[in-house]
C-alpha positions as CSV (number, residue, x, y, z in Angstrom):
1,M,5.9,16.2,15.4
2,S,2.4,15.8,14.0
3,R,0.0,13.1,14.6
4,R,-3.4,12.4,12.7
5,E,-5.9,9.6,13.2
6,A,-7.8,8.6,10.0
7,T,-9.6,6.1,8.1
8,V,-8.4,4.6,4.8
9,V,-10.5,5.3,1.7
10,R,-8.3,3.4,-0.7
11,A,-4.7,2.4,-0.9
12,T,-2.2,1.1,-3.4
13,S,1.5,0.0,-3.2
14,S,4.1,-0.9,-5.8
15,K,7.6,-2.3,-5.6
16,L,10.3,0.3,-5.9
17,G,13.9,-1.1,-5.7
18,K,14.2,-2.8,-2.3
19,G,11.4,-0.7,-0.9
20,R,7.9,0.2,-1.7
21,L,5.7,3.2,-2.7
22,Y,2.4,3.5,-0.9
23,I,-0.4,5.8,-2.1
24,I,-2.9,6.2,0.7
25,V,-6.1,8.1,0.4
26,Y,-7.7,8.8,3.8
27,E,-10.1,10.9,5.6
28,R,-10.4,12.4,9.0
29,F,-13.8,12.6,10.7
30,G,-15.9,12.8,7.7
31,G,-13.8,15.5,6.1
32,D,-12.6,15.6,2.5
33,P,-10.3,12.8,1.4
34,K,-6.6,13.5,1.3
35,E,-3.8,11.6,-0.4
36,I,-0.3,10.8,1.0
37,R,2.5,9.2,-0.9
38,V,5.1,7.4,1.2
39,I,8.4,5.9,-0.1
40,E,9.5,3.1,2.2
41,E,13.3,2.2,1.8
42,V,12.9,-1.5,2.9
43,D,9.7,-3.3,2.0
44,T,7.9,-4.3,5.3
45,D,5.0,-6.1,3.3
46,T,2.5,-4.0,5.2
47,S,-1.1,-3.7,3.9
48,F,-3.7,-1.0,4.1
49,Y,-7.4,-1.6,3.1
50,E,-10.6,0.4,2.8
51,G,-11.9,1.1,6.3
52,N,-8.6,0.4,8.3
53,K,-7.9,2.7,11.1
54,I,-4.5,4.4,10.7
55,V,-2.2,6.9,12.6
56,I,0.0,9.3,10.5
57,E,3.0,10.7,12.3
58,T,5.4,13.1,10.8
59,R,8.7,13.9,12.6
60,D,10.8,17.1,12.3
61,T,13.5,14.8,10.5
62,G,11.2,14.5,7.6
63,D,10.4,10.9,8.4
64,I,6.8,9.7,8.3
65,F,5.2,6.9,10.0
66,V,1.9,5.3,9.1
67,T,0.6,2.7,11.5
68,N,-2.3,0.5,10.6
69,K,-4.2,0.0,13.9
70,T,-6.8,-2.5,12.3
71,I,-4.4,-5.2,11.1
72,Q,-1.1,-4.5,13.0
73,G,1.6,-3.0,10.8
74,Q,3.7,0.1,10.3
75,I,5.6,1.8,7.4
76,K,8.4,4.4,7.9
77,G,9.6,6.4,5.0
78,K,9.8,9.8,3.3
79,I,6.8,11.8,1.6
80,Q,7.2,11.5,-2.1
81,D,7.5,14.9,-3.8
82,R,5.1,15.1,-6.6
83,S,6.8,18.0,-8.5
């Protein structure tokens, strides 16, 4: 399991079947921004905004959890393969 705390730089989401695709750009401790794409199977209507504090957790099963600590909410999904 991996756990990272970060701050949202920008985020977008779009409906994808019954779920949602989230694209979240984040940075850790003033480092270079990184992007993560998460496909959520069931839409939880969770929002992410610039400046929100988040926790990103990955599991050995391939699941990823992104928790918004600023405006309580969490998504669970899989990382989108960009190839």
